[in-house]
N, C-alpha and C positions, 0 to 999 in steps of 0.2 A: 804663508808667513804673515801676510797683511791681516788676515782674519784673527790671528793670535795677538799680534802687536797692538792693534787698535783697542780691544777691550782692556788690555794691560795698561795702556796709556790712560784710558778713562779712569781706571782704578787709581792710578798714581795721581792724576789730577784731582780727583774728588777726595782723596785721602791726604792731600797736602794740607799744610797749616792754614791755608786760606779758608778751608771748610771745616777746620777743627774747632771745638768749643774754645772760646777765649777764656784765659785764666790770668790772674795776677802773677807776675814773675816771682821766682823764689826770693829775690831780693826784696820785693815789695811785701811778700808774705812774712819775711823775717822782721820787717819793721812793724807790720800789723800785729804779729804775735808778741812783740816786745811791749806793746802799749798796755797800760792799766788805768785805773780810775784817776790816778794823780796826773795823768797826761791830758785830761779833758775837763771841761766845765759841763756839768750835767744839769739839764732842765727836765721837767715832767710835762707830758701832755697825754691826754686820753688814757691814763693808766699805765703808760709806758714812759721811758726816759729817752732823751736824745742827748748824745755826747758830742760836743764841739771840741776838736782837738787843738791843743796849744802848739804854737811854733816853738819847739824845743830841740834839744840835742838828739832825741830819738826820731822825731818826725822830720827834721831837716835832713836826715840820712836819705830820704826819698829823692833828694836832689841828685843822688848818684845814679839813679835809673837813667837809662838811655833816653835822650830827647825830652827830659823832664825839667820843668821849672817849678820852684816852690816860692811862694810869696808869704811874707809876714803881714797879715792883715789885722792890725790892732792886737797883736799877741797870739793870734790864731793862724792856722796854716791853710793855705790854698795850694792845691797841686794841679799842674797843668801840663799837657803835652805841648811842647814848643810849637808855635805856629797855629794852634787851635784857639778857640774862644775861651779866654781866661775866666775861671770861676764856674764853668759849666760842667754838668755831669759827664758829658761825652768826653771832654778834654781830660777829666779825671781818670776815667776808666782806660782811655788810650794810654795815658802815662803809666798807670799801675800795671797794665797788661802788656805794654810795649808793642802796640800795633797801631797802624795808621789808616786802616780801612775807613772809608767814608760810610756813614750810617745807611746809605741807600743800598749797600751790599750786605748789610747785616741780615741774617736769617734766624728765625727761632728754632731752637732744638727742644730740649725737655722743658715742660712747664713746671714752674715752682709749685711744689705740693703734689706732683704726679710721679715722682721718682727720686732716686738718690742724686744729689747735687753736691760735689765736693766744695768745701770751704775755699774761697778765693776765686770762684768762677764768676765771670761777668754775666749779669742778668739785665734784661731791659724789657720795657713794655712793648708789646707788638699788637697791631691790628691786622689780622690775617698774617701775611708773610712780611709785613713792613713795619719798620720802626718809623713812627710818624713825626718825630721831631717835636720841638716846642710848640705850644705851651703845655700840652697834655702828656708828653712822653717823659720817661725817666730811665736812668740806667745807674748801676752801681756794682759793687763787689759783694757777692753772697757770703754771709757769715754763718747762717744757720737758720733753723726754724724751731720755734718752741712757743708755748703759751698762746697758741692761736695766731701767731704772726711770723713773718719772715724778718730776720735781722740783716741789715744791709749797711755797708760802708760806702758812702757816696759823697757827693758835693752838690751844692745848689738845690737842696731839698725844698719842697713846696713852701712858698712864702706865707702860706696861711698857717703854718706851724710856728713854733716860737721865734720871736724876733731875733735876728742876728744869726740865723742858720744858713742864709742864702750866700753862696759863694765860698763856703768853708767846708773842710773835710769833716763829715759827721758820721756817727753810727747810731742807728735807731731801728725801731720796729715798723713794719708795714703790715697791718692786719689782713688776714684772709677774709675776703668778703664773699659776694655771690660768685659761684663757680659757673662761668659762662662756657659755652661749647668751644668757642675760640676766644682769644684775648680781645678785650674791648679797649685796651690802651689806658685804662684807669690807673694812674700812678699810685692811688691810695688803696689799691686792692692787690694783695700779693699774688692772687691767681692770674693777674694780667701780666706777670713777669715770666719770661722764658730765658733759658740759657742762650747766649749769643754765639752763633757760629759764623 
């Protein structure tokens, strides 16, 4: 009996939500799907655009997510998991996907560009099996891939990009760069992003 139960217990443990790919909640996806160009201020950089979302009746609905706080920052929205670092990318994805795992337990799954990834999946940069944290790491919600880039919904994007995007919910492209054997943690290369499990 012990020989049968132990393998079954392992299967149950490793198939639990703690090891499943992280995804934005259906409520968060409903808000994301309701947004359009009139809900954001758009700027251009490197042949792509970056959209910074306004604090309005659509985006403020994110406050209904479990353990989520939204902040009006000069007319634009910041989304945070309560108790996390405000304005940071990790706080944003934890709020949107409703999970509280610390980044030291995050593990990479499918690499962006290597297979099908559903819209709304949490992706992050990894070096080996680890999310390395700031200042080089980044995470966000996968929106899709096209035109040689991954499109991502995130917060606190690289300060070297357009002024005013740090600490705000934004949507933008991250180009596919050099394809390394394993992720190198470069937040500016879509091939460095993996699905978070």
